[in-house]
C-alpha positions as a printed NumPy array, in Angstrom:
array([[-13.291,   4.43 , -44.26 ],
       [-11.313,   7.654, -44.471],
       [ -7.609,   6.93 , -45.23 ],
       [ -6.499,   9.097, -42.292],
       [ -8.666,   7.012, -39.954],
       [ -6.985,   3.84 , -41.197],
       [ -3.573,   5.38 , -40.583],
       [ -4.524,   6.581, -37.109],
       [ -6.039,   3.212, -36.231],
       [ -2.72 ,   1.594, -37.138],
       [ -0.936,   3.948, -34.753],
       [ -3.619,   3.415, -32.115],
       [ -3.258,  -0.373, -32.288],
       [  0.451,   0.061, -31.65 ],
       [ -0.285,   2.452, -28.787],
       [ -2.628,  -0.093, -27.212],
       [  0.018,  -2.807, -27.439],
       [  2.667,  -0.443, -26.081],
       [  0.416,   0.548, -23.186],
       [ -0.289,  -3.121, -22.408],
       [  3.414,  -3.964, -22.404],
       [  4.225,  -0.972, -20.229],
       [  1.536,  -2.066, -17.747],
       [  2.967,  -5.603, -17.74 ],
       [  6.508,  -4.302, -17.196],
       [  5.605,  -1.922, -14.39 ],
       [  5.16 ,  -4.465, -11.56 ],
       [  8.216,  -6.6  , -12.442],
       [ 10.84 ,  -4.519, -10.564],
       [  8.524,  -4.515,  -7.55 ],
       [  8.255,  -8.299,  -7.723],
       [ 12.052,  -8.603,  -7.657],
       [ 12.263,  -6.102,  -4.799],
       [  9.656,  -8.132,  -2.889],
       [ 11.777, -11.271,  -3.273],
       [ 14.814,  -9.438,  -1.893],
       [ 12.81 ,  -7.907,   0.933],
       [ 11.464, -11.312,   1.959],
       [ 14.996, -12.716,   2.119],
       [ 16.195,  -9.681,   4.08 ],
       [ 13.349, -10.101,   6.578],
       [ 14.134, -13.785,   7.002],
       [ 17.829, -13.045,   7.467],
       [ 16.943, -10.255,   9.907],
       [ 14.785, -12.606,  11.956],
       [ 17.632, -15.12 ,  12.096],
       [ 20.079, -12.438,  13.193],
       [ 17.672, -11.319,  15.897],
       [ 17.477, -14.861,  17.278],
       [ 21.245, -15.254,  17.058],
       [ 21.708, -11.935,  18.865],
       [ 19.311, -13.092,  21.583],
       [ 21.304, -16.304,  21.979],
       [ 24.567, -14.344,  22.126],
       [ 23.138, -11.971,  24.736],
       [ 21.954, -14.918,  26.831],
       [ 25.381, -16.555,  26.571],
       [ 27.111, -13.347,  27.644],
       [ 24.763, -12.964,  30.602],
       [ 25.22 , -16.633,  31.5  ],
       [ 29.001, -16.217,  31.566],
       [ 28.558, -13.277,  33.899],
       [ 26.398, -15.423,  36.163],
       [ 28.974, -18.22 ,  36.055],
       [ 31.672, -15.809,  37.179],
       [ 29.331, -14.487,  39.853],
       [ 28.607, -18.036,  41.027],
       [ 32.301, -18.834,  41.149],
       [ 32.841, -15.774,  43.314],
       [ 29.986, -16.784,  45.602],
       [ 31.376, -20.325,  45.85 ],
       [ 34.714, -18.893,  46.904],
       [ 32.953, -16.721,  49.462],
       [ 30.987, -19.735,  50.712],
       [ 34.177, -21.691,  51.253],
       [ 35.614, -18.724,  53.143],
       [ 32.499, -18.417,  55.317],
       [ 32.615, -22.114,  56.179],
       [ 36.243, -21.84 ,  57.19 ],
       [ 35.447, -18.802,  59.31 ],
       [ 32.438, -20.615,  60.789],
       [ 34.716, -23.399,  61.989],
       [ 36.966, -20.899,  63.738],
       [ 34.36 , -18.819,  65.601],
       [ 34.415, -18.864,  69.381],
       [ 30.978, -17.598,  70.414],
       [ 27.404, -18.645,  69.52 ],
       [ 26.698, -15.146,  68.245],
       [ 29.61 , -15.253,  65.818],
       [ 28.553, -18.754,  64.728],
       [ 25.026, -17.55 ,  64.066],
       [ 26.334, -14.633,  62.019],
       [ 28.582, -16.911,  59.929],
       [ 25.765, -19.429,  59.541],
       [ 23.565, -16.65 ,  58.113],
       [ 26.268, -15.75 ,  55.567],
       [ 26.682, -19.418,  54.617],
       [ 22.944, -19.876,  54.078],
       [ 22.719, -16.677,  52.039],
       [ 25.666, -17.721,  49.855],
       [ 24.161, -21.184,  49.345],
       [ 20.818, -19.645,  48.365],
       [ 22.541, -17.259,  45.947],
       [ 24.51 , -20.12 ,  44.399],
       [ 21.346, -22.217,  44.035],
       [ 19.513, -19.328,  42.328],
       [ 22.467, -18.693,  40.026],
       [ 22.669, -22.372,  39.1  ],
       [ 18.977, -22.381,  38.224],
       [ 19.335, -19.222,  36.141],
       [ 22.38 , -20.64 ,  34.345],
       [ 20.585, -23.895,  33.529],
       [ 17.537, -22.03 ,  32.211],
       [ 19.811, -19.844,  30.102],
       [ 21.559, -22.9  ,  28.656],
       [ 18.199, -24.479,  27.775],
       [ 17.051, -21.281,  26.079],
       [ 20.376, -20.945,  24.243],
       [ 19.994, -24.505,  22.961],
       [ 16.419, -23.821,  21.851],
       [ 17.474, -20.652,  20.046],
       [ 20.41 , -22.457,  18.461],
       [ 18.12 , -25.147,  17.067],
       [ 15.708, -22.489,  15.782],
       [ 18.524, -20.503,  14.166],
       [ 19.857, -23.634,  12.451],
       [ 16.37 , -24.523,  11.217],
       [ 15.727, -21.038,   9.867],
       [ 19.141, -20.871,   8.192],
       [ 18.371, -24.086,   6.318],
       [ 14.954, -22.68 ,   5.391],
       [ 16.574, -19.435,   4.232],
       [ 18.885, -21.327,   1.863],
       [ 15.868, -22.978,   0.251],
       [ 14.124, -19.623,  -0.115],
       [ 17.298, -18.073,  -1.561],
       [ 17.427, -20.789,  -4.215],
       [ 13.744, -20.361,  -5.075],
       [ 14.044, -16.566,  -5.059],
       [ 17.045, -16.703,  -7.4  ],
       [ 15.075, -18.899,  -9.823],
       [ 12.041, -16.612,  -9.645],
       [ 14.163, -13.51 , -10.164],
       [ 15.836, -15.083, -13.185],
       [ 12.433, -15.886, -14.708],
       [ 11.179, -12.362, -14.012],
       [ 14.286, -10.816, -15.574],
       [ 13.932, -13.048, -18.636],
       [ 10.297, -11.994, -19.023],
       [ 11.305,  -8.375, -18.468],
       [ 13.998,  -8.63 , -21.148],
       [ 11.607, -10.169, -23.649],
       [  8.94 ,  -7.552, -23.009],
       [ 11.444,  -4.693, -23.231],
       [ 12.71 ,  -6.047, -26.524],
       [  9.17 ,  -6.307, -27.841],
       [  8.385,  -2.827, -26.533],
       [ 11.428,  -1.43 , -28.323],
       [ 10.28 ,  -3.012, -31.59 ],
       [  6.748,  -1.656, -31.186],
       [  8.091,   1.8  , -30.367],
       [ 10.15 ,   1.772, -33.553],
       [  7.111,   0.673, -35.557],
       [  5.067,   3.385, -33.878],
       [  7.502,   6.079, -34.996],
       [  7.233,   4.894, -38.586],
       [  3.424,   4.657, -38.461],
       [  3.058,   8.082, -36.814],
       [  5.292,   9.677, -39.437],
       [  2.841,   8.536, -42.106],
       [  0.136,  10.769, -40.61 ],
       [ -0.563,  14.249, -41.844],
       [  1.221,  16.587, -39.367],
       [ -2.054,  18.263, -38.343],
       [ -3.774,  14.921, -37.834],
       [ -0.757,  13.632, -35.938],
       [ -0.755,  16.591, -33.577],
       [ -4.468,  16.194, -32.899],
       [ -4.108,  12.449, -32.426],
       [ -1.21 ,  12.905, -29.96 ],
       [ -3.268,  15.416, -27.982],
       [ -6.216,  13.024, -27.876],
       [ -3.93 ,  10.156, -26.878],
       [ -2.593,  12.218, -23.991],
       [ -6.101,  13.061, -22.775],
       [ -8.043,   9.889, -23.579],
       [ -5.436,   7.171, -23.889],
       [ -5.479,   4.85 , -26.939],
       [ -9.119,   5.612, -27.724],
       [ -8.366,   8.707, -29.762],
       [-10.084,   7.049, -32.715],
       [-13.345,   5.311, -31.879],
       [-16.279,   3.793, -33.72 ],
       [-19.773,   5.156, -33.357],
       [-22.428,   3.154, -31.532],
       [-25.758,   3.875, -33.135],
       [-25.704,   7.666, -33.341],
       [-23.449,   8.078, -30.306],
       [-19.712,   8.458, -29.873],
       [-18.177,   5.163, -28.799],
       [-15.71 ,   7.018, -26.608],
       [-17.722,   9.483, -24.525],
       [-21.255,   8.293, -25.333],
       [-22.324,  11.722, -26.501],
       [-25.128,  11.759, -29.081],
       [-24.222,  13.045, -32.537],
       [-26.446,  15.224, -34.647],
       [-28.058,  13.242, -37.463],
       [-26.078,  14.856, -40.293],
       [-22.789,  14.208, -38.491],
       [-23.643,  10.553, -37.894],
       [-24.469,  10.159, -41.59 ],
       [-21.117,  11.661, -42.592],
       [-19.312,   9.272, -40.256],
       [-21.072,   6.309, -41.882],
       [-20.232,   7.533, -45.353],
       [-16.56 ,   7.668, -44.355],
       [-15.655,  10.368, -46.859],
       [-14.904,  13.112, -44.346],
       [-12.734,  13.112, -41.251],
       [-15.209,  13.68 , -38.422],
       [-14.577,  14.428, -34.761],
       [-17.026,  14.114, -31.875],
       [-18.604,  17.442, -30.882],
       [-18.289,  16.47 , -27.215],
       [-14.85 ,  14.86 , -26.735],
       [-13.218,  15.631, -30.125],
       [-12.278,  11.973, -30.736],
       [-11.997,  10.928, -34.369],
       [-14.999,   8.833, -35.382],
       [-15.585,   5.985, -37.817],
       [-18.398,   3.588, -38.58 ],
       [-17.875,  -0.159, -38.09 ],
       [-17.489,  -2.169, -41.263],
       [-16.734,   0.844, -43.431],
       [-13.631,   0.275, -45.582]])
């Protein structure tokens, strides 16, 4: 095999490993962000329930004040009813008493329903807060594992990148430039073996003489179609 091919294959192996590590590193920040987002959504849902409970409590207090006012009015109407002198006045006061009693009854029912709903929401908030603490613990453990994996992969990537610089510097400058161009356009398949009489990269058929030269391994041959560097399997 042509010495330049061996050198480029060494660089290409490093490029493949680098590309694999980069692909493995890419989703890790998103995984951490997803953990945080899940916790934020859970906390947001809890806050929404707590806000609903607080709004119900505020409205209930308003109704309690309103009921107290109506109770005071009812007492006043009853006192006035006792002091009326004509049937017409009594009927008018009796209407006010009945209306106040109906209002008070409706307010009592609304207040009781509000208290039941507040209790239900309170139980749900407490349950979700406990659940959130468990998820926070699990998320913290998962994030730590992800960051450890990320650190290990970054360290390995740094080492491979350093090795890649050394290996690339061993290439002839012209070969290196061509290889880098091919890497940019084809990824880490800049150097590929032939398959039969075809390029293993693009599948283009080679002319017979060119395929023979590739198998001999004495000349540095590039594919006429995609310009990848070619070598024959098993040729040292």
